[in-house]
C-alpha positions as CSV (number, residue, x, y, z in Angstrom):
1,M,0.0,0.0,0.0
2,A,1.3,3.5,-0.9
3,Q,2.0,6.3,1.6
4,D,0.7,9.7,0.5
5,Q,2.3,12.5,2.4
6,A,2.3,10.5,5.6
7,Y,3.8,12.3,8.6
8,I,6.0,9.9,10.6
9,E,7.8,10.6,13.9
10,V,11.1,8.9,14.4
11,G,13.2,8.5,17.5
12,A,16.5,6.8,18.4
13,S,15.4,3.4,16.9
14,W,14.9,2.7,13.2
15,V,11.3,3.3,12.0
16,Q,10.1,2.0,8.7
17,L,9.0,4.8,6.3
18,T,7.6,2.5,3.7
19,N,4.6,0.3,4.5
20,A,5.2,-2.0,1.5
21,D,7.9,-2.7,-1.1
22,A,8.7,0.5,-3.0
23,T,11.1,1.6,-5.7
24,A,11.1,5.4,-5.3
25,V,10.3,8.0,-2.6
26,T,9.5,11.6,-2.0
27,L,10.6,12.6,1.4
28,Q,11.2,15.7,3.5
29,C,12.6,16.0,7.1
30,V,10.3,18.5,8.6
31,T,11.7,18.6,12.1
32,G,15.0,17.5,13.5
33,V,17.8,15.6,11.7
34,V,17.5,12.0,10.6
35,Y,19.5,9.2,9.1
36,I,17.9,7.4,6.1
37,R,18.7,3.8,5.3
38,G,17.4,1.2,2.8
39,T,16.9,-2.5,3.3
40,V,16.1,-5.4,1.0
41,T,13.6,-6.8,3.5
42,A,11.2,-5.6,6.1
43,S,13.8,-6.1,8.8
44,A,15.2,-3.0,10.5
45,P,18.9,-2.0,10.0
46,S,21.3,-2.6,12.8
47,A,20.8,0.0,15.6
48,A,24.5,1.1,15.4
49,L,24.4,1.9,11.7
50,R,24.2,5.4,10.3
51,G,22.7,6.4,6.9
52,I,22.1,9.3,4.5
53,L,22.0,12.4,6.6
54,V,18.8,14.5,6.0
55,E,18.5,17.8,7.9
56,D,15.4,19.8,8.7
57,G,13.9,21.1,5.5
58,D,15.9,18.8,3.2
59,G,14.7,15.7,1.4
60,F,14.3,13.9,-2.0
61,V,11.6,14.4,-4.7
62,G,10.8,11.3,-6.7
63,A,14.2,9.7,-5.9
64,S,14.6,6.1,-7.0
65,F,16.1,3.6,-4.6
66,A,18.5,2.6,-7.3
67,T,19.9,6.1,-7.3
68,L,19.9,6.5,-3.5
69,F,21.4,3.0,-2.9
70,P,23.4,2.0,-6.0
71,G,24.2,-1.7,-6.2
72,A,21.6,-2.8,-3.6
73,A,18.1,-4.1,-4.3
74,V,16.5,-1.9,-1.7
75,T,12.7,-2.2,-1.3
76,R,12.2,-0.6,2.1
77,L,13.2,2.8,3.6
78,W,13.9,3.5,7.3
79,A,14.7,6.6,9.4
80,R,16.1,7.3,12.8
81,S,16.8,10.5,14.7
82,V,20.4,11.6,14.7
83,R,20.0,13.2,18.1
84,T,19.4,10.8,21.1
85,G,16.3,11.8,23.0
86,I,15.0,14.1,20.3
87,T,12.1,13.0,18.0
88,A,12.3,14.0,14.4
89,G,9.5,14.2,11.8
90,V,9.5,13.0,8.3
91,V,6.9,13.4,5.5
92,V,7.0,10.5,3.0
93,S,5.2,9.5,-0.2
94,H,5.8,6.4,-2.2
95,G,3.9,4.1,-4.5
């Protein structure tokens, strides 16, 4: 099922931004700073991993997973707050 401008709050643990397999995303970090990471399954990345840094106001428009994560067959997208104890907000759309 697609997400259409869904607002998702993320904390210190990885939160899945996609609710089904996807191939592209439009995303904006609207509060805080987050790491973005892709996986090939619905299993969360390791807690210690970092990812693509997305700051408040930044994001991607219609970005394919193949462009964001070259060489990996990514189908799921995840985010976690960079700052421990501070929740961040992300708006995401995918089909």
